[in-house]
C-alpha positions in Angstrom: 109.6 186.5 187.4 111.6 187.8 184.5 109.8 189.3 181.5 111.5 190.5 178.3 109.8 193.5 176.7 110.0 194.0 172.9 108.3 196.1 170.1 108.7 196.9 166.5 112.0 198.5 165.6 110.8 202.0 164.5 108.6 202.5 167.6 110.8 205.0 169.4 111.5 207.2 166.5 108.4 209.2 167.3 107.0 207.5 170.6 103.4 207.8 171.3 101.1 206.4 173.8 102.1 202.8 173.3 105.8 203.5 173.8 104.7 205.6 176.8 103.0 202.6 178.2 105.9 200.2 177.6 108.2 202.5 179.6 105.7 202.9 182.3 105.4 199.2 182.6 109.2 198.8 182.7 109.3 201.4 185.5 106.5 200.3 187.8 106.5 196.5 187.4 109.4 196.1 189.8 107.1 197.4 192.4 105.2 194.1 192.1 108.3 191.7 192.0 108.5 191.6 188.2 112.0 192.1 186.7 111.7 193.5 183.1 114.4 193.6 180.7 114.2 195.8 177.4 115.1 193.6 174.3 118.4 194.2 172.8 118.9 192.6 169.5 122.7 192.4 169.8 122.4 190.4 173.2 118.8 188.9 173.1 119.1 186.6 176.0 115.6 185.1 175.4 116.1 182.1 177.5 117.0 184.0 180.6 113.2 185.0 180.8 110.2 183.5 181.9 107.7 185.5 179.5 108.2 187.5 176.5 105.8 190.6 176.2 105.5 192.3 172.7 103.9 195.7 172.2 102.1 196.5 169.0 100.6 194.7 166.0 102.6 196.7 163.5 103.1 194.7 160.3 106.0 192.2 160.6 105.7 191.8 164.4 104.3 188.3 164.0 107.7 186.9 163.0 109.2 187.9 166.4 106.3 186.6 168.2 106.5 183.2 166.6 110.2 182.9 167.2 109.5 183.5 171.0 106.7 181.0 171.0 109.1 178.3 169.2 111.6 178.8 171.9 108.8 177.6 174.3 108.2 181.0 176.0 104.9 182.2 176.9 103.9 185.2 174.9 101.8 188.3 175.8 100.9 190.9 173.1 99.8 194.3 173.9 97.4 195.0 171.2 96.3 198.7 171.7 94.0 198.3 168.7 90.6 199.6 168.0 89.3 197.7 164.8 85.6 197.5 164.1 83.5 195.7 161.5 83.5 199.1 159.6 87.3 199.6 159.6 88.7 196.2 159.3 89.4 196.6 155.7 91.9 199.3 156.6 94.2 196.7 158.6 96.2 193.6 157.6 93.5 191.7 159.3 95.0 188.2 158.7 98.4 189.0 160.0 97.0 190.7 163.1 94.8 187.7 163.8 97.4 185.2 163.4 99.9 187.3 165.8 97.1 187.4 168.4 96.1 183.8 167.9 99.6 182.5 168.8 99.8 184.7 171.9 98.9 183.0 175.2 97.5 186.2 176.3 96.4 189.6 174.7 96.4 192.5 176.8 94.1 195.6 175.9 93.4 198.9 177.6 89.6 198.3 178.2 87.0 195.7 178.3 85.3 197.1 175.2 88.6 196.7 173.4 88.7 193.1 174.3 85.1 192.4 173.4 85.5 194.1 170.0 88.8 192.5 169.0 87.7 189.1 170.0 84.4 189.5 167.9 86.0 191.1 164.7 89.0 188.8 164.6 87.0 185.7 165.8 89.3 184.9 168.5 88.6 183.3 172.0 87.4 186.0 174.5 88.9 184.3 177.2 92.6 184.8 176.1 91.9 188.7 176.5 92.9 190.5 179.5 92.3 194.3 180.3 94.9 196.4 181.9 93.8 199.9 182.2 96.2 202.7 181.0 97.6 205.0 183.7 99.4 208.0 184.5 102.5 209.0 186.7 101.6 209.9 190.1 103.2 213.1 189.3 100.0 214.2 187.6 98.1 213.9 190.8 99.7 217.0 192.1 97.6 220.0 191.1 99.5 222.5 188.7 99.4 226.3 188.9 97.0 227.2 186.1 98.9 230.6 185.9 102.4 229.4 185.1 101.9 228.3 181.4 99.6 231.2 180.6 102.3 233.7 181.9 105.3 232.0 180.2 103.5 232.0 176.8 101.4 235.3 177.2 98.1 233.8 176.9 95.8 236.3 178.4 92.5 235.0 176.9 90.9 231.5 176.5 92.7 228.5 175.0 91.9 225.0 174.0 94.4 222.4 174.5 95.3 219.5 172.4 98.3 217.3 173.5 99.4 214.3 171.2 101.6 213.5 168.2 100.4 215.6 165.2 98.9 213.1 162.7 95.8 212.2 161.0 94.5 209.7 163.6 94.5 212.7 166.1 92.4 214.8 163.9 94.0 218.2 164.5 93.2 219.4 161.0 89.5 219.1 161.6 90.0 220.8 164.9 91.9 223.7 163.6 89.0 224.3 161.1 86.3 224.4 163.5 88.2 226.6 165.8 88.0 229.5 163.3 84.4 229.9 164.4 86.0 231.0 167.7 88.6 233.5 166.6 89.0 235.0 170.1 90.1 231.4 171.5 93.7 230.2 170.9 94.5 226.6 170.1 97.8 225.2 171.8 99.1 222.1 170.2 101.9 220.2 172.1 103.3 216.9 170.5 105.7 215.7 168.2 105.2 215.9 164.2 104.8 212.1 163.6 103.5 213.1 160.0 105.4 216.1 158.8 103.1 216.6 155.6 99.9 216.4 157.8 101.6 218.8 160.5 102.4 221.3 157.9 98.9 221.3 156.7 97.6 221.7 160.3 99.8 224.7 161.0 99.2 226.5 157.7 95.3 226.0 158.1 95.5 227.3 161.8 97.6 230.4 161.1 98.1 232.9 164.0 95.3 231.0 166.0 97.3 228.2 166.5 100.3 228.1 169.1 102.6 224.9 168.4 105.0 224.2 171.1 106.4 220.8 170.1 106.9 218.0 172.4 107.0 218.8 176.2 108.4 216.7 179.1 106.4 215.8 182.1 107.1 218.7 184.1 105.4 221.7 186.0 104.9 223.6 182.9 102.6 220.8 181.3 100.8 220.4 184.5 100.0 224.3 184.2 99.0 223.9 180.6 96.3 221.1 181.6 95.3 223.0 184.7 94.9 226.3 183.1 93.2 225.4 179.6 89.6 226.3 179.2 89.1 223.0 177.3 91.2 220.0 176.5 90.0 218.6 173.1 91.2 215.3 171.7 88.7 214.7 168.7 90.7 211.7 167.3 89.4 209.2 164.8 89.9 206.6 167.5 91.6 206.3 171.1 92.0 203.5 173.6 92.0 206.0 175.3 94.7 208.9 175.0 96.9 209.1 177.8 97.0 212.9 177.4 93.3 212.7 178.2 94.0 210.9 181.5 96.7 213.6 182.4 94.5 216.5 181.5 91.4 214.9 183.5 93.8 214.4 186.5 94.4 218.2 186.3 90.6 218.7 186.3 90.4 220.2 182.9 87.1 220.1 181.1 87.2 217.3 178.2 85.9 217.0 174.9 87.1 213.8 173.4 86.4 211.4 170.9 83.5 208.7 171.2 85.2 206.3 168.9 87.3 203.6 171.2 87.2 203.2 174.9 87.2 206.6 176.3 83.7 206.3 177.8 84.8 203.3 179.9 87.4 205.5 181.4 85.6 208.8 181.7 82.0 208.0 182.0 79.9 211.2 182.6 83.0 213.1 183.3 83.5 214.2 179.7 81.9 215.4 176.5 82.2 213.2 173.6 82.1 213.7 169.8 81.9 211.3 167.1 84.8 212.0 164.5 84.4 212.2 160.7 82.2 215.2 160.5 83.3 218.8 160.9 79.9 220.1 161.5 79.2 217.7 164.3 82.7 218.8 165.9 81.9 222.3 165.5 78.6 222.0 167.4 80.4 220.0 170.1 83.1 222.4 170.4 80.7 225.5 170.7 78.6 223.7 173.3 81.8 222.8 175.4 83.3 226.2 175.1 80.0 227.7 176.3 80.0 225.8 179.4 83.8 225.0 180.1 85.8 226.6 182.9 89.3 225.9 183.8 89.5 223.3 186.6 85.9 222.5 186.6 86.5 218.7 185.7 85.2 216.3 188.0 86.9 213.0 187.1 88.8 211.0 189.9 92.2 209.9 188.5 93.4 207.9 191.5 92.6 204.5 190.3 94.5 205.1 187.2 98.0 205.5 188.3 100.6 203.2 186.7 101.5 201.9 190.0 98.1 200.6 190.6 97.2 199.6 187.1 100.4 197.3 186.6 99.0 195.1 189.3 96.7 193.6 186.8 99.6 193.2 184.5 101.4 191.1 187.1 98.5 188.9 187.6 98.5 188.2 183.8 102.0 187.0 184.1 101.2 184.8 187.0 98.5 183.1 185.2 100.9 181.9 182.6 103.4 180.5 185.2 
């Protein structure tokens, strides 16, 4: 089985969870007898493949998807979208609906995402399939909680946030409410996807914030997860954040957004906070810090490795053939 992967042209300028997911699928699907090619516009080779899989519903993506369908190729679209009745006005709904309507299958990261998209976009629920997000098996190895602290001279408590710095990740609200805990550092790891927003975050946080830029999947990142007093991802939405899965695998206590599909993954093994109100976030942060201890998390990550979750994606492809 040969599958052609593609996404919108700017996706890998500042890669996020969707791009990590794409590359993880590319790496692990051969374990399930699926041969994946990354699309090359200079040598597209559409007709050498059995299926086209497009990632994202970014504006303009429908044109590529329609072209694949006109060639007679089955089309799978990974949506990675959280749209509700309350937020649908923020999106090009008609274009997104059209792109997902022409797809043979729409892959989401959770059952609740499938249910919500089908309802809000008025699309048949039976064309949606859930393929859970995953992590590299590397994250199942417990990191040394001291290594990161020693390298960055963190003697006291610290809250960890891993993700691109942008408004959706809501770091500006986080740095504001952290001021009620001046003895606790906030460590930010990730690319500056929105430079203006990033500058505002770092200016607001001042000396309380330690920004380390992006970090590869290595022993130091394991140690950061293992050694933090609290992993906090108070995003406006998540489907869910891959970093939360990585942190949970290292038994970090979690305070994460309630908007999206996080609860389908983490259940009672995390604390949740609704985004949009700094007072609510402040109360949740204070409560979590009062109870949190490094390494006290209880989440079992073993069902959520890419090697396991990609089996479900292979089955989606088999349906179409």
